C-alpha positions as CSV (number, residue, x, y, z in Angstrom):
1,X,57.2,-35.2,35.3
2,X,58.3,-38.7,36.6
3,X,58.0,-41.4,34.0
4,X,59.8,-44.6,32.8
5,X,62.7,-43.8,30.2
6,X,65.7,-45.5,29.1
7,X,69.2,-45.1,30.5
8,X,72.6,-45.7,28.6
9,X,75.8,-46.8,30.6
10,X,78.3,-45.1,28.4
11,X,81.3,-47.1,30.0
12,X,79.5,-50.4,28.8
13,X,78.3,-49.0,25.3
14,X,80.6,-50.3,22.6
15,X,79.4,-48.0,19.9
16,X,77.9,-50.7,17.6
17,X,74.8,-48.7,16.9
18,X,72.3,-51.6,16.9
19,X,70.1,-49.8,19.6
20,X,69.9,-46.9,17.2
21,X,68.5,-49.1,14.4
22,X,66.1,-50.7,17.1
23,X,64.6,-47.4,18.1
24,X,62.0,-46.6,15.6
25,X,60.9,-43.4,17.5
26,X,64.4,-41.6,16.7
27,X,65.2,-41.2,20.3
28,X,68.7,-42.3,19.9
29,X,71.7,-41.3,17.8
30,X,75.4,-42.3,17.7
31,X,77.3,-39.2,18.9
32,X,81.3,-39.4,19.3
33,X,81.1,-43.2,19.1
34,X,78.5,-43.7,21.8
35,X,74.5,-44.1,21.7
36,X,73.0,-41.2,23.2
37,X,69.6,-40.1,23.9
38,X,68.8,-36.9,22.1
39,X,65.4,-35.9,23.3
40,X,63.1,-37.4,26.1
41,X,60.0,-36.5,23.9
42,X,60.8,-39.3,21.5
43,X,61.5,-41.9,24.1
44,X,58.3,-43.9,24.8
45,X,60.0,-45.8,27.7
46,X,58.9,-49.3,26.4
47,X,62.5,-50.4,25.8
48,X,62.5,-51.9,22.2
49,X,66.2,-50.9,22.1
50,X,67.3,-53.0,25.2
51,X,67.1,-56.4,23.5
52,X,69.3,-54.8,20.6
53,X,72.1,-54.1,22.8
54,X,74.8,-56.9,22.9
55,X,76.6,-55.6,26.0
56,X,73.6,-54.8,28.3
57,X,74.3,-51.0,28.4
58,X,70.6,-50.0,28.3
59,X,68.3,-50.2,31.2
60,X,65.1,-48.6,32.2
61,X,64.7,-46.1,35.1
62,X,61.8,-43.9,36.3
63,X,62.9,-40.2,36.4
64,X,62.2,-36.5,35.6
65,X,61.5,-36.5,31.7
66,X,59.6,-34.5,29.3
67,X,56.4,-36.3,28.4
68,X,56.4,-38.6,25.4
69,X,55.0,-37.0,22.4
70,X,53.5,-39.1,19.5
71,X,53.0,-36.3,17.3
72,X,56.5,-35.2,17.5
73,X,57.7,-38.6,16.9
74,X,55.4,-39.1,13.6
75,X,56.9,-35.8,12.5
76,X,60.3,-37.2,12.8
77,X,59.9,-40.8,11.6
78,X,57.3,-40.3,8.7
79,X,60.2,-39.1,6.2
80,X,62.0,-42.3,6.8
81,X,59.2,-44.3,5.1
82,X,56.4,-46.7,5.5
83,X,58.6,-49.4,7.1
84,X,59.8,-47.4,9.9
85,X,56.3,-46.1,10.6
86,X,54.7,-49.4,10.6
87,X,57.3,-50.7,12.9
88,X,56.9,-47.9,15.4
89,X,53.0,-48.4,15.4
90,X,53.4,-52.3,15.8
91,X,55.7,-51.6,18.7
92,X,53.0,-49.6,20.5
93,X,50.4,-52.2,19.6
94,X,52.8,-54.7,21.3
95,X,52.6,-52.7,24.5
96,X,48.9,-52.0,24.4
97,X,49.5,-48.4,23.8
98,X,46.4,-48.0,21.8
99,X,45.7,-44.3,22.5
100,X,49.3,-43.5,20.9
101,X,48.3,-45.8,17.9
102,X,45.1,-43.7,17.4
103,X,47.2,-40.5,17.4
104,X,49.7,-42.0,14.9
105,X,46.9,-43.2,12.7
106,X,45.2,-39.9,12.8
107,X,48.4,-38.1,11.9
108,X,48.7,-40.5,8.9
109,X,45.2,-39.4,7.9
110,X,45.6,-35.7,8.6
111,X,48.9,-35.5,6.5
112,X,47.5,-37.9,3.6
113,X,50.7,-40.1,4.1
114,X,50.8,-43.2,1.8
115,X,51.0,-45.7,4.5
116,X,49.4,-49.3,4.4
117,X,47.7,-49.6,7.6
118,X,46.6,-53.3,6.9
119,X,50.3,-54.0,7.8
120,X,49.5,-53.0,11.5
121,X,49.4,-56.1,13.7
122,X,45.9,-57.2,14.7
123,X,44.2,-54.4,12.7
124,X,42.1,-56.9,11.1
125,X,41.8,-59.7,13.5
126,X,41.7,-57.7,16.8
127,X,37.9,-56.4,16.8
128,X,38.7,-53.7,19.2
129,X,41.7,-52.1,17.2
130,X,39.6,-52.5,14.0
131,X,36.8,-50.6,15.5
132,X,39.1,-47.9,16.8
133,X,40.6,-47.5,13.4
134,X,37.2,-47.3,11.8
135,X,36.1,-44.8,14.4
136,X,39.1,-42.6,13.4
137,X,38.4,-42.9,9.7
138,X,34.9,-41.8,10.5
139,X,36.3,-38.8,12.2
140,X,34.2,-39.3,15.4
141,X,37.1,-39.0,17.8
142,X,38.7,-35.8,16.2
143,X,39.3,-34.3,19.7
144,X,41.9,-36.9,20.3
145,X,44.1,-35.3,17.6
146,X,44.9,-32.5,20.0
147,X,46.8,-34.6,22.4
148,X,50.2,-33.2,21.5
149,X,52.0,-34.0,24.6
150,X,51.0,-37.3,25.9
151,X,52.8,-39.4,28.2
152,X,52.4,-43.1,28.3
153,X,50.0,-44.3,30.9
154,X,51.2,-48.0,31.3
155,X,51.8,-50.3,34.2
156,X,54.3,-52.6,32.7
157,X,52.0,-53.0,29.7
158,X,49.0,-54.2,31.8
159,X,45.9,-53.8,29.7
160,X,44.0,-52.7,32.9
161,X,45.8,-49.5,33.0
162,X,45.4,-48.8,29.2
163,X,43.7,-45.3,28.4
164,X,40.3,-45.5,27.2
165,X,37.9,-42.7,26.2
166,X,34.3,-44.0,26.3
167,X,32.5,-41.1,24.6
168,X,29.2,-42.5,25.8
169,X,25.8,-41.1,24.4
170,X,23.4,-39.6,26.7
171,X,21.6,-41.9,29.0
172,X,17.7,-42.3,28.5
173,X,15.6,-41.2,31.3
174,X,12.8,-43.6,30.6
175,X,12.3,-46.9,28.9
176,X,8.6,-47.4,27.9
177,X,7.5,-45.3,30.4
178,X,9.4,-46.8,33.3
179,X,12.3,-44.8,34.8
180,X,15.5,-46.2,33.4
181,X,18.2,-47.4,35.8
182,X,20.8,-44.7,36.4
183,X,23.6,-45.1,34.2
184,X,27.2,-44.7,34.8
185,X,28.6,-41.2,33.9
186,X,32.3,-42.5,33.8
187,X,34.0,-41.1,30.5
188,X,37.3,-42.8,30.8
189,X,39.7,-45.6,31.9
190,X,41.9,-45.7,34.2
191,X,40.8,-43.5,37.1
192,X,43.3,-44.1,39.9
193,X,45.4,-41.1,39.9
194,X,48.6,-43.4,40.0
195,X,47.4,-44.8,36.8
196,X,45.9,-41.8,34.9
197,X,48.0,-39.9,32.2
198,X,47.5,-36.4,33.0
199,X,47.7,-35.4,29.6
200,X,45.3,-38.0,28.1
201,X,43.0,-36.5,25.5
202,X,39.9,-36.6,27.8
203,X,41.6,-34.3,30.4
204,X,42.3,-31.6,27.4
205,X,40.4,-28.5,28.2
206,X,38.1,-30.5,30.6
207,X,36.4,-30.0,33.9
208,X,38.2,-32.5,36.3
209,X,36.8,-34.1,39.3
210,X,39.5,-35.4,41.9
211,X,37.7,-37.4,44.3
212,X,38.6,-39.4,47.6
213,X,38.1,-43.1,47.1
214,X,35.2,-43.3,49.7
215,X,33.3,-40.5,48.1
216,X,31.2,-42.2,45.5
217,X,30.4,-45.0,47.7
218,X,28.8,-42.6,50.1
219,X,26.5,-40.8,47.9
220,X,23.6,-42.0,45.7
221,X,23.8,-39.2,43.2
222,X,27.6,-39.0,42.7
223,X,27.3,-40.0,38.9
224,X,24.3,-37.8,38.1
225,X,25.2,-34.7,40.0
226,X,29.1,-34.5,40.3
227,X,30.7,-36.8,37.9
228,X,28.6,-36.1,34.8
229,X,30.5,-34.2,32.0
230,X,34.0,-34.4,34.0
231,X,37.1,-36.2,33.8
232,X,37.8,-38.2,36.9
233,X,40.8,-39.2,39.1
234,X,40.4,-40.9,42.5
235,X,42.9,-41.2,45.3
236,X,43.2,-42.0,49.0
237,X,45.5,-39.3,50.8
238,X,45.9,-41.7,53.8
239,X,46.6,-45.0,52.1
240,X,48.2,-44.1,48.8
241,X,52.0,-43.6,48.4
242,X,53.8,-41.2,46.1
243,X,52.1,-37.9,47.2
244,X,54.8,-35.8,45.3
245,X,53.8,-37.8,42.0
246,X,50.1,-36.8,42.7
247,X,51.0,-33.3,42.8
248,X,53.2,-33.6,39.7
249,X,50.3,-35.1,37.8
250,X,47.8,-32.5,38.8
251,X,50.3,-29.7,37.6
252,X,50.6,-31.4,34.3
253,X,46.7,-31.5,34.1
254,X,46.7,-27.7,34.8
255,X,49.6,-26.6,32.7
256,X,49.8,-29.1,29.8
257,X,46.1,-30.2,29.4
258,X,44.8,-26.9,30.3
259,X,41.9,-28.2,32.3
260,X,39.0,-25.6,32.8
261,X,38.2,-26.4,36.5
262,X,39.5,-28.7,39.3
263,X,36.7,-30.0,41.8
264,X,38.1,-31.7,44.8
265,X,35.7,-34.0,46.7
266,X,36.8,-35.2,50.1
267,X,35.1,-36.9,53.2
268,X,34.6,-35.1,56.4
269,X,37.0,-37.2,58.1
270,X,40.3,-35.5,59.1
271,X,42.8,-37.7,57.1
272,X,40.9,-37.0,53.8
273,X,41.8,-33.2,53.9
274,X,45.3,-34.2,52.5
275,X,43.9,-34.6,49.1
276,X,42.6,-31.0,49.1
277,X,46.0,-29.9,50.4
278,X,47.6,-31.7,47.4
279,X,45.5,-30.0,44.9
280,X,46.2,-26.6,46.5
281,X,49.8,-27.3,46.3
282,X,49.5,-28.3,42.7
283,X,47.4,-25.0,41.8
284,X,50.1,-22.8,43.4
285,X,53.1,-24.7,41.5
286,X,51.3,-24.4,38.2
287,X,52.2,-21.7,35.8
288,X,48.7,-21.1,35.0
289,X,45.5,-20.6,37.2
290,X,42.8,-22.7,37.4
291,X,39.6,-22.4,39.6
292,X,39.6,-24.9,42.3
293,X,36.2,-26.1,44.1
294,X,36.4,-27.9,47.5
295,X,33.3,-30.1,48.2
296,X,33.1,-31.8,51.7
297,X,30.8,-35.0,52.1
298,X,29.6,-36.3,55.3
299,X,29.8,-40.0,56.1
300,X,26.0,-40.0,55.5
301,X,26.5,-39.0,52.1
302,X,25.3,-35.4,52.2
303,X,27.2,-32.3,51.1
304,X,28.3,-30.4,54.2
305,X,30.5,-27.8,52.6
306,X,31.0,-26.3,49.1
307,X,33.4,-23.5,48.2
308,X,35.7,-22.0,45.5
309,X,39.2,-21.6,46.9
């Protein structure tokens, strides 16, 4: 899949090794007098090594790369001791990669490592991080530990694109005999296909809904009938750019997150069929088969077609 990852200009590299020391994840090693990337799996693409390089030999680029794997990183760096592990997790916190921080903390807990988590930045002062840590300690998000092949879902560290799994309780149907307001059935953030991590924990073994942007606005029962219990990604096949990236992400959902089903909801307008075509292409390119359902919605909000394809 395409993601942001570091690039080393070997002609500029002077072999000082400072970048290797600055890479807490262990993605860099000195080989034949030059700094080299040993595995895409260990590079989080956040560029902690860049300011360490005195000659400007390291930059970021977007290219085909294996998904970043937090569990593999923790396996690699935990023997190096507490200082390295804390530096690594604080680096993720600095870039709002809280999903990976949760995975790292869970790894520490599962393997009973002697790591002082109070040394993590904001763990005590940041209410949200504190609650996330307590939730992990209470083992209420054990499903997140299965995210073995996660890629960073960040937009330059933008908090608005940080992965969140809501895990909301069942909505009440009545309050004191009065019908309750219809609650949102959204289980995650973000939802835009450009921003979602196709290997986020909430896509693991999930039923996934891929909806055209206009669908939810046209249907009064979208949340209760179609979104409930599903992971969500939305896109506009006419206005969005990067269709190839969309297909790659859908393939990653099928192959790596092993989604159970993919439901594609489009409007009846001709331009909307492009989203269904992307889903079909992804299904044909994937190494495993997944059932795909197509639902066509009329401009008045009625379902005018529904079939497994």
